[in-house]
C-alpha positions in Angstrom: -34.7 25.7 13.6 -32.3 23.5 11.4 -28.7 23.3 12.5 -26.2 24.3 10.3 -24.2 21.6 8.8 -20.6 21.3 11.0 -17.4 22.6 8.4 -15.3 19.6 7.3 -12.2 19.7 8.0 -9.9 16.9 6.9 -6.2 15.6 8.0 -4.4 13.7 5.5 -1.1 12.4 7.2 1.8 11.1 4.9 4.8 9.8 6.7 7.9 11.1 4.6 9.7 8.7 3.4 8.7 5.9 5.4 10.5 2.6 5.2 13.8 4.8 4.6 13.2 7.2 7.7 12.6 4.3 10.1 16.0 2.6 8.6 17.7 6.1 9.9 16.6 6.1 13.1 17.6 2.2 14.0 20.9 2.7 12.4 21.3 7.0 12.7 24.5 6.4 10.8 22.7 6.2 7.9 21.6 9.6 8.4 22.3 12.5 5.3 23.2 9.9 3.0 20.9 8.0 -0.3 19.5 5.5 0.9 17.6 2.7 -0.8 14.9 0.5 0.5 14.4 -2.7 -2.2 16.4 -5.4 -4.2 19.5 -4.6 -6.2 19.8 -6.2 -9.5 18.2 -6.7 -13.0 14.8 -7.3 -11.8 14.8 -5.6 -9.0 12.4 -2.4 -7.8 12.6 0.8 -5.4 10.4 0.6 -2.9 11.3 3.6 -1.1 14.0 5.6 -0.5 15.5 8.8 1.4 14.9 12.3 0.2 18.8 12.1 -0.4 18.8 9.5 -2.9 15.2 11.3 -4.4 17.7 14.4 -5.2 19.7 12.5 -7.8 16.1 10.9 -9.3 15.3 7.7 -7.8 11.6 6.9 -7.3 9.7 4.6 -6.0 8.8 1.8 -8.0 11.7 2.8 -10.1 13.5 -0.3 -11.2 17.3 -0.7 -9.5 18.9 -1.4 -12.8 17.8 2.5 -13.2 18.5 3.6 -9.5 21.9 2.3 -9.3 22.7 4.5 -12.5 21.3 7.4 -11.3 23.2 7.0 -7.6 25.5 4.3 -7.8 26.7 5.7 -3.9 23.6 4.6 -2.7 23.2 2.7 0.3 20.7 -0.4 -0.3 18.7 -1.9 2.2 16.3 -5.1 1.4 13.5 -3.8 4.3 12.2 -5.5 7.4 8.6 -5.7 6.7 7.9 -6.5 10.0 9.7 -3.6 11.8 7.3 -1.2 9.6 4.5 -2.7 10.5 4.7 -2.4 14.4 5.8 1.0 13.8 2.6 1.6 12.0 0.4 0.2 14.6 2.1 2.4 17.0 1.0 5.4 14.7 -1.9 4.1 14.3 -2.9 4.1 18.3 -2.2 7.9 18.6 -4.1 8.8 14.9 -7.4 6.9 17.0 -6.4 8.9 20.1 -7.0 11.9 18.1 -10.2 11.3 16.2 -12.8 8.3 16.0 -12.8 8.7 12.5 -9.7 7.4 10.6 -9.6 5.9 7.2 -6.0 4.3 6.8 -5.0 4.6 3.3 -1.1 2.3 3.1 0.9 1.3 6.1 2.2 5.5 6.2 -0.4 7.8 5.6 -4.1 7.9 6.7 -7.5 10.3 6.4 -8.6 12.0 9.6 -12.3 13.7 9.9 -11.7 16.3 12.7 -15.3 17.5 11.8 -16.7 18.8 15.2 -13.4 18.2 17.0 -11.8 21.7 14.7 -13.7 24.2 14.7 -12.2 25.3 11.4 -9.3 24.8 9.2 -6.6 27.0 11.4 -8.1 24.7 14.4 -7.4 21.7 12.3 -3.7 23.1 11.7 -3.1 23.1 15.6 -4.1 19.5 16.2 -1.7 18.8 13.3 0.8 20.3 14.7 0.5 19.2 17.7 0.2 15.1 16.1 3.3 15.6 14.4 5.0 16.8 17.8 3.9 13.5 19.3 5.1 11.4 16.7 8.3 12.8 16.1 8.6 12.4 20.0 7.1 9.1 20.5 8.7 7.3 16.8 11.5 9.5 15.8 9.9 9.9 12.7 8.6 12.8 10.5 5.0 13.3 9.2 3.6 16.0 6.8 0.1 16.9 7.1 -2.9 18.5 4.7 -5.6 20.3 6.5 -8.5 21.2 4.2 -12.3 20.5 3.3 -12.7 17.3 1.7 -9.7 14.9 1.0 -8.4 15.5 -2.1 -7.4 18.3 -1.0 -5.7 17.6 2.2 -4.3 15.0 0.4 -2.9 17.5 -2.1 -1.5 19.8 0.8 0.4 16.9 2.5 2.7 16.5 -0.2 3.0 20.3 -1.0 5.9 20.9 1.4 7.2 17.5 2.0 9.1 16.7 4.0 8.1 17.6 7.4 5.3 19.7 6.3 2.1 21.1 7.3 -0.3 23.0 4.6 -3.6 24.5 5.1 -5.1 24.3 1.6 -8.8 26.4 2.2 -11.2 26.2 -1.4 -9.9 29.8 -1.1 -6.2 28.8 -2.2 -7.3 26.1 -4.4 -6.4 28.8 -7.6 -3.0 30.0 -6.2 -2.1 26.3 -4.8 -3.9 23.6 -6.8 -4.1 24.9 -10.5 0.3 25.5 -11.2 0.3 21.6 -10.6 0.4 19.2 -13.4 -2.7 17.6 -14.3 -1.3 14.3 -13.6 -2.0 14.7 -10.0 -5.8 14.7 -10.3 -7.8 11.4 -9.1 -8.5 9.7 -11.9 -5.1 11.4 -14.4 -3.0 8.3 -15.1 0.1 8.3 -17.6 -2.5 7.6 -20.6 -5.4 10.3 -19.2 -2.2 12.6 -18.7 -0.7 12.0 -22.4 -4.1 12.8 -24.0 -4.5 15.9 -21.8 -0.8 17.6 -21.7 -1.4 16.3 -26.1 -4.4 19.0 -25.9 -2.8 21.4 -24.2 -4.1 21.0 -20.8 -0.9 20.6 -18.7 -1.6 22.1 -15.5 -5.2 21.9 -13.3 -5.9 25.6 -14.1 -5.4 24.9 -17.5 -8.2 21.9 -17.1 -10.3 24.0 -15.5 -10.8 26.8 -17.7 -11.1 24.4 -20.5 -14.7 24.1 -22.0 -16.1 20.7 -20.5 -17.4 20.6 -24.2 -14.3 19.9 -25.7 -12.7 18.1 -22.0 -15.6 15.8 -22.6 -14.4 15.3 -26.7 -11.3 14.0 -24.6 -11.9 12.1 -21.8 -15.5 11.3 -22.1 -18.0 12.6 -19.7 -18.4 11.2 -16.5 -14.8 11.7 -16.4 -14.2 15.0 -17.7 -17.1 15.8 -14.6 -15.1 14.4 -11.6 -11.8 16.6 -13.0 -13.5 19.3 -13.4 -15.1 19.3 -9.6 -11.4 18.3 -8.3 -10.2 21.1 -10.3 -12.5 23.2 -8.6 -11.0 21.7 -5.3 -15.1 20.0 -5.0 -14.9 16.3 -3.1 -17.6 15.5 -1.1 -16.8 12.0 -0.4 -16.4 10.9 3.7 -13.5 9.4 5.2 -14.3 6.1 5.6 -13.2 4.3 9.0 -14.3 0.7 7.9 -13.8 0.2 4.6 -13.4 -3.2 3.8 -11.1 -4.9 2.4 -12.1 -6.7 -1.0 -8.5 -9.2 -1.5 -5.6 -9.6 0.2 -2.4 -10.9 -2.0 1.3 -10.7 -1.7 3.6 -11.3 -5.0 7.5 -11.8 -5.4 9.2 -11.2 -8.8 12.6 -13.6 -8.5 16.4 -12.3 -10.4 16.3 -16.1 -12.2 13.5 -17.7 -13.1 12.0 -20.5 -11.1 12.4 -23.8 -12.9 12.3 -26.4 -10.5 9.1 -27.4 -9.3 10.2 -27.9 -5.6 11.4 -24.2 -5.6 8.1 -23.4 -7.1 6.2 -25.4 -4.7 7.9 -24.1 -1.6 7.6 -20.5 -3.4 3.5 -20.7 -3.3 3.6 -21.7 -0.1 5.4 -18.7 1.5 3.0 -16.7 -0.2 0.2 -18.6 1.1 1.5 -18.1 5.2 2.1 -14.1 4.2 -1.6 -14.5 3.0 -2.8 -16.2 5.5 -1.4 -14.8 8.4 -2.4 -10.8 6.8 -6.3 -13.0 7.0 -5.5 -14.2 11.2 -4.1 -10.6 11.9 -7.1 -8.7 10.3 -9.3 -11.1 12.0 -10.9 -12.3 8.1 -11.3 -15.6 6.2 -11.9 -15.5 2.6 -13.3 -18.1 -0.1 -11.7 -17.6 -3.4 -7.8 -18.4 -3.5 -6.1 -16.5 -6.6 -2.9 -17.5 -8.7 -0.8 -15.0 -10.5 2.2 -16.3 -12.7 4.3 -14.3 -14.9 7.0 -15.7 -17.5 10.3 -14.0 -18.3 8.9 -12.7 -21.7 5.7 -11.1 -19.4 3.6 -13.5 -20.2 1.5 -13.4 -17.6 -1.5 -15.9 -15.9 -4.1 -15.4 -13.5 -6.4 -18.2 -12.0 -8.7 -18.4 -9.5 -10.8 -21.2 -7.4 -13.8 -20.8 -5.2 -13.1 -23.0 -1.5 -16.4 -25.3 -0.3 -15.5 -23.0 3.2 -13.9 -19.4 4.0 -10.6 -20.2 5.8 -7.1 -17.9 7.2 -5.6 -21.2 7.0 -2.1 -21.4 4.8 -2.7 -24.9 4.0 -6.0 -24.4 2.3 -4.8 -21.5 0.3 -1.7 -23.4 -1.3 -3.5 -26.2 -1.9 -5.7 -24.6 -4.1 -2.8 -22.4 -5.5 -0.7 -25.7 -6.0 -4.5 -27.5 -8.1 -4.3 -24.5 -10.1 -0.5 -24.0 -10.7 -0.7 -27.8 -12.5 -4.1 -27.7 -13.9 -4.4 -24.2 -15.4 -0.9 -23.1 -15.6 0.7 -24.0 -19.1 4.3 -22.9 -18.1 5.5 -25.5 -20.3 9.3 -24.4 -21.0 9.3 -21.3 -19.6 10.6 -21.0 -16.1 8.1 -18.5 -13.3 9.7 -14.5 -13.4 6.6 -13.8 -10.5 4.1 -15.5 -8.8 1.4 -14.4 -6.3 -1.0 -15.8 -4.5 -4.1 -14.0 -3.1 -7.7 -14.3 -1.5 -10.6 -12.7 -2.1 -14.5 -13.1 -0.5 -13.0 -11.8 2.1 -15.4 -11.5 5.3 -15.6 -12.6 9.2 -15.5 -16.1 10.8 -18.8 -15.9 12.0 -20.4 -14.7 8.9 -20.6 -18.1 7.2 -22.8 -20.8 8.3 -21.4 -23.2 10.6 -20.8 -26.7 9.5 -23.2 -29.3 11.3 -19.7 -31.4 11.3 -16.7 -29.6 12.0 -12.9 -30.5 11.0 -11.3 -31.0 13.6 -7.9 -31.2 11.8 -8.5 -27.5 10.9 -9.4 -26.5 13.9 -6.3 -27.7 15.8 -4.5 -26.5 12.4 -5.7 -22.7 13.0 -4.7 -23.0 16.8 -1.2 -23.7 15.9 -1.2 -21.0 13.6 -2.6 -18.8 15.7 0.0 -19.6 18.9 3.1 -19.3 16.0 1.5 -15.7 14.9 1.5 -14.7 18.6 5.2 -16.2 19.0 6.1 -14.1 16.4 4.4 -11.1 17.3 6.5 -10.8 19.9 10.0 -12.5 18.7 9.9 -11.4 15.5 8.9 -13.1 12.0 12.4 -15.5 12.1 10.8 -16.9 15.4 8.8 -19.6 14.3 9.3 -21.1 10.8 8.1 -24.0 8.7 10.4 -26.6 8.3 9.7 -26.9 5.0 10.7 -23.3 4.0 14.1 -22.9 6.0 16.4 -22.1 3.7 19.5 -25.0 3.3 23.0 -24.7 4.1 24.7 -22.0 0.9 21.4 -21.7 -0.5 20.6 -18.0 -1.5 17.3 -16.0 -1.2 16.4 -16.4 -5.1 13.7 -13.0 -4.7 14.9 -9.9 -6.1 11.5 -8.2 -4.9 8.8 -8.5 -2.8 6.0 -7.0 -1.9 4.5 -7.4 1.8 0.5 -8.7 1.9 -0.9 -5.9 -0.7 -4.7 -5.3 1.0 -7.1 -3.9 -1.1 
């Protein structure tokens, strides 16, 4: 007899105001107060904020000047990425004990496939409840969970009753819980598409679900219309992908004052290359193509790339290519650099490439030193080992107004 397929039970876990919650855990006096993680100033950006700040309208990715106007009484902290990564790793180890199929989406959220572990959504909710309790007990943090028969509904569900929420969203509840939400909650609907849909009178997911296929296709095209219609019905057959390969790793920073001094620009490129190289080594990857991104104060943006002779995970090789791209292919002229970013793509395992007949002893020595420095930082913190080139001189201030951690795409 054919075996019936297992009922899909998908859990989406999203930590509540993660960076801010970690800071409150470390300094309980911040509890109950509006807290913003980010850099103040005219070019700063909000990374995240506490729920107390959100009540004033503050949101992630908001310009800092707007956040300061909305919530002048907020406490601001620059963020401690090494601490957040450490806490994220501890949470990931908890998730791995619950299911062998975990797909991380970012530092603070992930999908878990509980199919075959939980018989139905109610059993999945029981697992989620225990998972939330373990995270609260071990990390003193709260998480919100959504339980549904697919990824889209699970992610929607986790956001319905934040913070500290736990919501089941079966297909039978799509009309009651999904359809009243704005169309912008559908995956694939960005600001421009949302404006087109709202302009056509389709404000809610329910409006879209009821719209004629031909009218929707005329607005957004056949493929997107079919995709949005399926989501509005609660349909999503994408699997949870635990081994989804990263395509690129990058790091960028926006500066409060445009960088004009060649030495400051050179050091900034080295800092970004250092961050990218460390993330490559952390993930056990090497990259072949180096990317450079430069933006001026008038928002002119250049992106340039160079493919290396061999893949690498060393900052020295990454920054060498970035410097060459900057010198030869960025017509900065009299402008300063408002933003600098360095990235690497063409990622793979170090063992995947063909070995060199004549190994580069200098590169191998540099790699051993880099890994030793990584180990020291892992144990004693990011500031335990620094390049002399990157040490701040006495009285020198950090120009960074808005910095991003390494971005993995």
